C-alpha positions in Angstrom: 85.8 21.5 145.8 84.9 21.6 142.4 81.6 23.6 143.1 83.8 25.8 145.5 86.3 26.2 143.1 83.9 27.5 140.5 82.5 29.9 142.7 86.0 31.5 143.5 86.7 31.5 139.7 83.2 33.5 139.1 83.9 35.7 142.3 87.4 36.4 140.8 85.9 37.1 136.9 83.4 39.4 138.6 86.2 41.4 140.6 88.2 41.6 137.3 85.7 43.0 135.4 84.7 45.5 138.2 88.4 46.3 138.3 88.5 46.8 134.5 85.4 48.8 134.3 86.6 51.5 137.0 89.8 51.5 135.2 87.7 52.2 131.9 86.1 54.7 133.7 89.5 56.6 134.8 90.7 56.4 131.5 87.4 58.2 130.0 87.7 60.9 132.3 91.5 61.1 131.8 90.9 61.6 128.1 88.0 64.3 128.3 90.4 66.0 130.3 93.2 65.9 128.0 90.8 66.9 125.5 89.2 70.0 127.0 93.0 71.0 127.8 94.0 70.6 124.0 90.9 72.7 123.6 91.7 75.5 125.8 95.3 75.3 124.5 94.2 75.6 120.9 91.6 78.4 121.4 94.8 80.6 123.2 97.0 79.8 120.1 94.2 81.0 117.7 93.7 84.0 119.9 97.4 84.8 120.1 97.8 84.1 116.9 94.9 86.7 115.8 96.1 89.3 117.6 99.4 88.9 116.0 97.7 89.3 112.3 96.1 92.2 113.6 99.1 94.2 115.1 100.8 93.0 111.8 98.2 94.5 109.5 97.1 97.8 111.2 95.3 100.2 109.5 96.9 103.6 109.4 96.0 107.0 108.1 97.1 107.8 104.4 98.7 111.2 105.4 100.1 111.5 101.7 96.7 111.3 100.3 95.3 113.8 102.8 98.2 116.4 101.8 97.8 115.8 98.2 94.0 116.4 98.3 94.9 119.8 100.6 97.2 121.0 97.7 94.9 120.9 94.9 92.0 122.0 97.0 94.6 125.3 97.7 95.1 125.6 94.0 91.4 126.5 93.1 91.4 129.7 95.1 90.4 131.7 97.8 86.8 131.2 96.7 86.7 127.5 96.1 84.9 125.2 98.7 83.4 121.7 98.0 79.9 123.2 97.5 80.6 126.1 95.4 83.8 125.2 93.5 86.3 127.5 92.1 84.2 130.3 90.9 82.3 131.0 94.1 78.8 131.8 94.5 76.6 133.5 91.6 75.2 136.5 93.4 72.5 136.6 91.4 71.5 133.3 92.7 71.4 134.8 96.2 68.8 137.8 94.7 65.7 136.2 96.5 63.6 138.2 93.6 61.8 141.0 96.2 62.4 144.4 96.5 62.5 144.4 100.5 65.6 145.4 102.6 66.1 141.3 102.5 65.5 140.5 98.9 67.3 143.4 97.9 
């Protein structure tokens, strides 16, 4: 009987090891799934926080500076442009140096 009892105990030990292995695999899969879910939640929260930051820090046009620049350029006179300045264009600079119809 002791040989039979040893065989039963060995079979029970193998069965116990198989059950423990299966339980370990199920726990491993559950832990991986939980990890993936936590990572997805973290990404979702990061995106939400980034969007909230972008909404709070929107870039807006500085209309006050644009109006100030326009009023300052208006003080330069009608002939003042960004290219010529307030004195306008010197008529001598327009002369091509030739006595033709185009250059006179």
